[in-house]
C-alpha positions as CSV (number, residue, x, y, z in Angstrom):
1,M,77.1,0.5,-14.7
2,R,74.3,-0.1,-17.3
3,I,73.2,-2.9,-15.6
4,T,72.8,-0.8,-12.4
5,Y,70.8,1.8,-14.1
6,R,67.8,-0.9,-15.6
7,L,67.8,-2.1,-12.3
8,A,66.8,1.2,-10.6
9,L,64.2,1.5,-13.4
10,L,63.0,-2.1,-12.4
11,T,62.2,-0.7,-8.5
12,P,60.0,2.0,-9.1
13,L,57.9,-0.5,-11.2
14,A,57.6,-3.5,-8.9
15,L,56.3,-0.9,-6.2
16,V,53.4,0.1,-8.7
17,S,52.3,-3.8,-9.4
18,L,52.4,-4.3,-5.6
19,G,49.9,-1.6,-5.0
20,A,47.8,-2.6,-8.0
21,P,45.8,-5.1,-6.4
22,G,44.5,-2.5,-3.8
23,A,43.2,-0.6,-6.6
24,S,41.6,-3.4,-8.4
25,A,39.8,-3.9,-5.4
26,Q,38.4,-0.9,-4.7
27,S,37.6,-0.6,-8.6
28,G,35.7,-3.7,-7.5
29,L,33.1,-1.6,-5.4
30,I,29.9,-0.1,-7.1
31,P,30.6,3.6,-7.6
32,V,27.1,5.6,-6.4
33,V,26.7,9.5,-6.3
34,I,24.5,10.4,-3.5
35,G,22.8,13.4,-5.4
36,S,20.2,16.2,-4.1
37,F,17.5,16.0,-1.6
38,T,15.0,18.7,-1.8
39,T,11.9,19.3,-0.5
40,E,8.3,19.3,-1.9
41,K,7.9,23.0,-1.1
42,K,10.7,26.4,-0.8
43,C,12.4,26.8,1.9
44,T,10.8,30.5,2.4
45,L,7.5,29.2,2.4
46,Y,8.2,27.0,5.3
47,A,9.8,29.9,6.8
48,V,6.4,32.0,6.6
49,T,3.7,29.3,7.4
50,S,6.3,27.7,10.6
51,G,4.5,27.8,13.6
52,S,0.9,27.8,11.8
53,E,0.6,24.2,12.5
54,A,0.6,22.8,16.0
55,A,0.4,19.3,17.5
56,Y,0.1,18.9,21.6
57,G,-1.4,16.8,23.8
58,R,-2.6,17.3,27.5
59,S,-3.6,15.7,30.2
60,S,-5.2,16.3,33.5
61,S,-6.3,15.0,37.3
62,A,-8.2,16.2,40.1
63,G,-8.3,14.9,43.3
64,Y,-10.4,14.6,46.0
65,A,-11.8,15.7,49.3
66,G,-12.7,13.7,52.0
67,W,-12.3,12.7,55.8
68,G,-8.3,12.1,55.1
69,G,-8.4,15.9,54.1
70,A,-6.0,15.5,51.4
71,G,-6.5,16.1,47.2
72,Y,-3.8,15.9,44.4
73,A,-4.1,17.8,41.1
74,S,-1.7,17.4,38.3
75,S,-1.5,18.3,34.6
76,A,1.0,18.3,31.6
77,A,0.9,19.6,28.1
78,F,3.5,18.9,25.3
79,A,4.1,20.8,21.3
80,Y,6.3,19.9,18.9
81,A,5.5,21.1,15.2
82,R,7.4,24.5,15.3
83,A,10.3,23.1,16.2
84,W,10.1,20.2,13.5
85,R,9.3,23.4,10.9
86,T,12.7,25.1,12.0
87,E,14.9,22.0,11.7
88,L,13.1,21.1,8.4
89,V,14.0,24.9,6.9
90,R,17.3,24.6,8.2
91,D,18.0,21.5,5.9
92,C,16.2,21.8,3.3
93,V,18.7,25.4,3.0
94,S,21.7,23.1,3.3
95,N,20.6,20.4,1.0
96,F,19.6,18.1,4.0
97,S,23.5,17.4,4.5
98,A,22.9,15.2,7.4
99,L,20.9,13.1,5.5
100,R,23.1,12.6,2.8
101,Q,26.1,11.9,5.0
102,S,23.9,9.2,7.0
103,M,22.9,7.6,3.4
104,E,26.7,7.8,2.4
105,A,27.7,6.2,5.5
106,A,25.3,3.6,5.6
107,I,26.4,2.6,1.6
108,A,29.7,2.6,2.3
109,S,29.8,0.8,5.1
110,S,28.1,-2.2,3.3
111,G,31.6,-3.2,1.5
112,K,29.7,-3.5,-1.6
113,F,29.7,0.1,-2.7
114,R,31.7,3.0,-2.5
115,V,30.5,6.7,-2.5
116,V,31.8,8.9,-5.2
117,R,31.7,12.5,-6.9
118,A,28.7,13.6,-9.1
119,G,30.3,13.2,-13.1
120,T,32.4,10.1,-11.9
121,P,32.2,7.6,-15.3
122,G,29.9,4.7,-14.5
123,A,27.9,5.6,-11.0
124,Y,24.8,5.3,-10.2
125,T,22.6,8.1,-8.7
126,L,20.5,8.4,-6.1
127,T,18.0,11.8,-5.4
128,G,14.9,12.5,-3.9
129,A,12.2,15.1,-2.2
130,M,11.0,15.2,1.3
131,S,7.7,15.7,2.8
132,E,6.8,18.2,5.4
133,V,6.9,16.2,8.7
134,G,3.5,15.0,10.1
135,A,1.9,14.1,12.9
136,S,-1.1,12.0,13.4
137,G,-3.1,10.9,17.0
138,S,-5.0,8.3,18.5
139,S,-6.9,7.5,21.7
140,V,-9.0,4.3,23.3
141,S,-10.7,4.9,26.4
142,T,-11.8,2.0,29.0
143,P,-14.5,2.5,31.7
144,D,-11.0,3.0,34.0
145,M,-8.4,4.2,32.1
146,D,-8.1,6.7,28.7
147,Q,-5.1,6.3,26.5
148,K,-3.5,8.8,23.7
149,R,-0.9,8.4,21.4
150,I,0.7,10.4,19.2
151,D,3.2,9.7,16.2
152,A,5.2,11.8,14.0
153,K,6.0,10.7,10.4
154,I,8.0,11.8,7.2
155,S,8.2,10.8,3.7
156,V,10.8,10.8,1.0
157,Q,10.7,10.0,-2.6
158,F,13.6,8.9,-3.9
159,S,14.9,8.1,-7.3
160,L,18.0,5.7,-8.3
161,K,19.3,5.9,-12.0
162,D,21.9,4.6,-13.7
163,A,25.1,5.9,-15.6
164,R,22.8,6.9,-19.0
165,G,20.2,8.7,-16.5
166,R,17.6,6.3,-16.9
167,A,15.2,5.2,-13.3
168,I,15.7,2.0,-12.6
169,H,14.5,2.0,-9.3
170,G,12.0,4.4,-7.0
171,N,9.7,4.3,-4.3
172,M,8.2,6.3,-1.7
173,I,9.3,5.8,2.0
174,T,7.3,6.6,5.1
175,K,8.6,6.4,8.5
176,T,6.6,7.3,11.4
177,I,7.6,7.1,15.0
178,E,5.8,7.5,18.6
179,I,6.5,10.9,20.2
180,G,3.9,11.1,22.9
181,S,1.8,9.3,25.0
182,T,-0.9,10.1,28.0
183,T,-2.3,7.6,30.2
184,A,-4.8,8.7,32.7
185,G,-6.5,6.4,35.4
186,E,-8.7,7.1,37.6
187,T,-5.7,8.7,40.4
188,T,-2.7,8.8,38.1
189,T,-1.6,10.3,35.0
190,A,1.4,9.8,32.9
191,V,2.7,12.1,30.2
192,T,5.6,11.3,27.9
193,A,7.3,13.1,24.9
194,D,10.1,13.8,23.3
195,T,12.1,17.4,21.9
196,G,11.5,18.4,18.7
197,R,15.1,18.2,17.2
198,T,15.3,14.4,18.9
199,I,12.0,13.6,16.9
200,Y,13.4,15.4,14.0
201,T,16.8,13.9,14.0
202,Q,15.3,10.3,14.5
203,L,12.8,10.3,11.8
204,Q,15.5,12.4,9.4
205,R,17.9,8.5,10.3
206,E,15.1,6.1,10.1
207,V,14.4,7.7,6.4
208,A,18.0,7.4,5.0
209,F,18.9,4.2,6.2
210,A,15.6,3.0,4.7
211,V,16.7,4.5,1.6
212,A,19.7,3.4,1.5
213,R,18.8,-0.2,2.2
214,S,16.6,-0.2,-0.5
215,A,19.1,1.2,-3.6
216,A,21.4,-1.4,-1.9
217,F,19.5,-4.0,-2.1
218,K,18.2,-3.3,-5.8
219,L,21.9,-3.1,-6.9
220,V,23.0,-6.4,-5.3
221,P,20.6,-7.9,-3.3
222,L,20.1,-8.9,-0.4
223,R,20.9,-13.3,-0.7
224,V,21.5,-16.3,1.6
225,D,25.0,-17.3,1.6
226,E,24.6,-20.3,4.1
227,V,22.4,-22.5,5.3
228,T,22.2,-24.6,8.5
229,D,19.3,-26.5,10.6
230,R,18.1,-23.7,12.8
231,R,20.0,-20.3,11.1
232,V,20.7,-18.7,7.7
233,K,23.6,-16.2,6.7
234,L,23.0,-13.4,5.0
235,N,25.2,-11.0,2.5
236,Y,24.9,-7.8,4.5
237,G,26.1,-6.9,7.9
238,T,25.7,-3.9,10.1
239,P,24.6,-0.9,10.0
240,L,22.1,-2.0,7.1
241,L,21.4,-5.0,9.2
242,T,20.8,-5.1,13.0
243,R,19.7,-7.3,15.2
244,G,16.3,-7.9,15.8
245,A,15.2,-6.8,12.1
246,V,12.6,-8.8,10.6
247,V,13.8,-11.2,6.9
248,L,11.4,-12.9,5.0
249,L,12.6,-16.0,3.6
250,E,11.3,-18.4,0.3
251,G,10.8,-21.9,2.2
252,P,11.3,-25.5,0.1
253,G,7.2,-25.4,-0.5
254,G,7.1,-21.9,-1.0
255,E,6.0,-20.4,1.9
256,E,6.6,-17.7,3.4
257,I,9.3,-18.1,6.5
258,K,9.8,-15.0,9.1
259,C,13.4,-14.7,10.8
260,T,14.6,-12.0,13.1
261,I,18.4,-11.0,12.9
262,G,20.1,-12.4,15.7
263,L,23.9,-11.4,14.7
264,A,25.0,-9.1,12.6
265,G,29.0,-7.9,11.5
266,N,31.0,-6.4,8.9
267,G,29.6,-7.5,5.7
268,Y,27.5,-10.6,7.2
269,A,24.4,-11.4,9.4
270,W,23.0,-14.5,11.1
271,A,19.1,-14.8,11.3
272,E,16.4,-17.4,12.9
273,T,12.9,-18.0,12.6
274,R,10.3,-16.9,14.2
275,G,7.7,-19.6,13.7
276,T,6.8,-22.2,11.3
277,G,8.8,-23.2,8.1
278,D,11.7,-24.8,7.2
279,I,14.5,-23.1,7.4
280,G,17.1,-25.7,7.0
281,G,15.5,-26.2,3.7
282,V,16.2,-22.7,2.4
283,E,18.3,-23.0,-0.7
284,P,21.6,-20.9,-0.8
285,G,21.7,-17.9,-3.2
286,S,17.8,-17.4,-2.5
287,I,16.7,-14.1,-2.0
288,A,15.1,-12.4,1.1
289,V,13.3,-9.7,1.5
290,Y,13.8,-6.8,4.5
291,A,10.8,-5.8,6.4
292,E,11.1,-2.2,7.6
293,A,10.6,-2.4,11.8
294,D,7.1,-0.3,10.9
295,S,5.7,-2.4,8.2
296,P,3.1,-4.6,8.6
297,E,5.3,-7.6,7.5
298,A,7.2,-6.7,10.5
299,N,4.5,-6.5,12.9
300,S,2.0,-9.4,12.2
301,P,1.8,-12.0,14.5
302,T,3.3,-15.5,14.0
303,F,2.0,-18.5,15.3
304,E,3.6,-21.9,15.9
305,R,1.9,-24.5,13.8
306,V,0.4,-27.7,15.4
307,D,-0.8,-30.8,14.4
308,L,-4.8,-30.8,14.8
309,P,-6.5,-34.2,16.8
310,F,-8.4,-36.2,14.1
């Protein structure tokens, strides 16, 4: 009976030891706290000034009368500033819960971090301040056509602090998206526009993922894990890296190699060169630089290298 009693005591210990590897794997992830995100103004001030500014686009065209006797006329317009301000005030009151949830999902799904509560020992803390949504317009006119475009933008100033409260990383990130355009010719007019909520949601998501990428790549840099003759494998995958995204690598001669993500999975992505450069000569373990979709690096032209005749 005494021997049986000792065996009964050993059984729970064995079960605990079996569960230890999972706990160890979880503790190996870097803890990150998604802290407070505020605005540069008070919510009450936003509410008072709501609707005091507006951006809009309008186009119109008139027909003609001739022997055919037919004519036409069209007009279209859109406005969006009021809806933006309403959403900004609403999220300001809730401390931008949707924005923080997007960051939490992006960081946690990378497989390298775990989102924890404030006060967790050893955790990094990510905080920020949102700027008011703004708009900018541009136009191009030719003898045959007039084109107008309106963009929306929003900025966030964020800071990443270590467990001692020291700022180790931070930046101002601005995201811009096209929200409306007008193309008017001699006989036709085309107008496109998005609604206020759609615009604001898209802007907020773009900012959330940009901040998440910047913080994640600071703590665990974006690196090359594997190299082939035509492509390289990176140590991050979806959702921080998506198909079509641009990354910059350093070639064997120090030259910049511009690449595009062709395949992104869970914890990995494959990138292929978009132009010149010996991608097969890239060193495994070397740092890769992510280029945001609206950055000059991502949108600069790439030209194939050719030998000049002599």
